[in-house]
C-alpha positions in Angstrom: -8.7 7.5 17.0 -6.5 9.2 14.5 -4.8 11.4 17.2 -4.0 8.3 19.2 -2.3 6.6 16.2 -0.4 9.9 15.5 0.9 9.9 19.1 1.9 6.2 18.9 3.9 7.0 15.8 6.1 9.3 17.8 6.5 6.7 20.6 7.5 4.1 18.0 10.1 6.4 16.6 11.6 7.0 20.1 11.7 3.3 20.5 13.8 3.0 17.4 11.0 1.4 15.4 10.9 3.6 12.2 8.8 1.2 10.1 6.2 0.9 12.8 6.1 4.7 13.3 5.4 5.3 9.6 2.7 2.6 9.6 1.1 4.2 12.7 1.0 7.7 11.1 -0.5 6.2 7.9 -3.3 4.7 10.1 -3.7 8.1 11.8 -4.1 9.8 8.5 -6.7 7.3 7.4 -8.9 8.2 10.4 -8.1 11.9 10.5 -8.9 12.6 6.9 -12.4 11.4 7.6 -12.9 14.2 10.1 -12.8 18.0 9.8 -10.1 18.5 12.4 -7.7 20.3 10.1 -5.3 21.1 12.9 -4.7 17.4 13.7 -4.6 16.5 9.9 -1.9 19.1 9.4 0.1 17.9 12.4 -0.2 14.3 11.2 1.1 15.2 7.7 4.0 17.1 9.2 4.8 14.1 11.4 4.6 11.8 8.5 7.1 13.9 6.5 9.5 14.0 9.5 9.2 10.2 10.1 9.9 9.5 6.5 13.0 11.7 6.7 14.1 9.8 9.8 13.6 6.6 7.8 15.8 7.9 5.0 12.8 7.9 2.6 13.5 11.4 1.3 11.5 11.4 -1.9 8.4 10.3 -0.1 9.0 12.8 2.6 9.3 15.6 0.1 6.0 14.6 -1.6 4.2 14.6 1.7 5.6 17.9 2.8 4.6 19.5 -0.5 0.9 18.7 -0.1 
């Protein structure tokens, strides 16, 4: 479930919907942090940081990338 939301966040970004993309990655992280799939969790946090940068939310992006 989390991986699907993570993928949808990228699709939303390509459709010029940055707010929706950030919301989708937050949903993804909610589901992924309940698993032990650290590879997918790491990818989702990286995507979240990049999506926040694309949304001009630099302070939040830095906080996410420093986790």
